[in-house]
C-alpha positions in Angstrom: 26.3 91.0 99.6 28.8 93.3 101.3 28.9 94.5 104.9 27.9 98.0 103.8 24.8 96.7 102.1 23.7 94.8 105.2 24.2 97.8 107.5 22.6 100.3 105.2 19.4 98.3 105.3 19.0 98.5 109.0 17.9 102.1 108.8 20.8 103.7 110.6 22.9 106.3 108.9 26.4 105.2 108.1 29.3 107.6 108.0 33.0 107.0 108.4 33.8 110.0 110.5 31.3 109.7 113.4 30.5 107.1 116.0 27.0 105.8 116.1 24.8 106.9 119.0 24.3 103.4 120.3 28.0 102.9 121.1 29.2 105.0 124.1 32.9 105.4 124.9 33.9 103.9 128.2 37.0 104.5 130.3 38.5 101.3 131.7 39.5 102.1 135.3 41.0 98.7 136.2 44.5 99.3 134.6 44.6 102.8 136.2 43.8 101.3 139.6 46.5 98.6 139.1 49.1 101.2 138.3 48.2 103.3 141.3 48.3 100.3 143.5 51.8 99.4 142.3 53.0 103.0 142.9 51.4 103.0 146.4 53.2 99.7 147.3 56.5 101.1 146.0 56.2 104.3 148.1 55.2 102.3 151.2 58.2 100.0 150.9 60.7 102.7 150.0 59.7 104.9 153.0 60.4 102.2 155.5 64.1 102.3 154.5 64.6 105.8 155.7 65.4 105.8 159.4 66.6 109.1 160.9 69.2 108.6 163.6 68.8 111.0 166.3 69.9 111.3 169.9 67.3 112.4 172.4 69.3 114.7 174.7 68.3 117.1 177.3 70.7 120.0 177.6 71.6 121.1 181.1 70.5 124.4 182.4 72.4 126.8 184.6 71.7 130.0 186.4 74.2 132.5 187.4 76.0 135.5 186.2 79.0 135.7 183.9 81.9 136.0 186.2 84.7 135.5 183.7 87.5 137.9 184.3 88.1 140.5 181.7 90.7 139.1 179.3 93.0 141.5 177.4 92.5 141.1 173.7 94.8 141.8 170.8 92.9 142.4 167.5 94.7 141.3 164.4 92.8 142.6 161.3 93.4 141.0 157.9 92.2 143.1 155.0 90.9 141.7 151.7 94.2 142.5 150.0 96.3 140.7 152.7 97.5 143.5 154.8 97.7 143.3 158.6 96.8 145.7 161.5 97.3 145.0 165.2 95.0 147.0 167.4 94.4 149.5 164.5 98.1 150.0 163.6 99.2 148.7 160.2 102.0 146.1 160.4 104.0 144.3 157.9 104.0 140.4 157.8 107.6 140.2 158.8 107.0 142.3 161.9 103.7 140.6 162.9 105.2 138.2 165.5 107.4 140.8 167.2 104.4 143.2 167.3 102.3 140.5 169.0 105.1 139.9 171.5 105.2 143.7 172.3 101.5 143.9 172.8 101.3 140.8 175.1 103.3 141.3 178.3 101.8 138.0 179.7 100.7 134.9 177.9 97.1 135.2 179.1 96.2 137.5 176.2 93.5 136.5 173.8 94.2 137.1 170.1 91.2 138.0 168.0 91.7 137.5 164.3 89.3 139.8 162.3 89.7 138.6 158.7 87.8 140.0 155.8 85.6 137.4 154.0 87.6 137.9 150.8 91.0 137.8 152.6 93.5 135.4 151.1 93.8 132.1 153.0 97.6 132.6 153.2 97.2 135.9 155.0 95.0 134.3 157.7 97.5 131.4 158.1 100.3 134.0 158.4 98.4 135.6 161.3 98.0 132.2 163.0 101.7 131.5 162.5 102.6 134.8 164.0 100.5 134.1 167.1 102.2 130.7 167.4 105.6 132.3 167.1 104.7 134.7 169.9 103.6 131.7 172.1 100.0 132.8 172.2 97.6 130.0 172.2 94.2 131.6 173.0 93.1 132.5 169.5 89.5 133.3 168.4 88.0 134.3 165.0 85.5 137.2 164.8 82.4 136.6 162.8 79.2 138.4 162.2 75.6 137.1 162.0 73.6 137.2 158.8 70.9 139.8 158.8 
């Protein structure tokens, strides 16, 4: 007597492609809960290692008007192709230091370097060297804000 013979006598239909109505599929949640618990423990432990170092500071406040004296400025423009202009007049690199000396009768002059974003680094360094050669130490760089 075979297994097929014993089950066919019980009155139930037998087929290889379907599941009998008496057996319901069940989802086992215990391994799923175990995995989630391990992930939760890992996240809890790993977040305790991130400490942000901050300084709690209170910036001072001041009231008053801007009483800074008007400082004479010399604008040195550096174009994207490396050419120079001092206060709107085009100047060669070799004459840059002497032109800065002529435009600054006293050493309290502020040199504003207006360099193009695509200007060569060497051209900007040449403008800085010319200001140093003219004994001008008050140098600022002009920027613009993003819109």
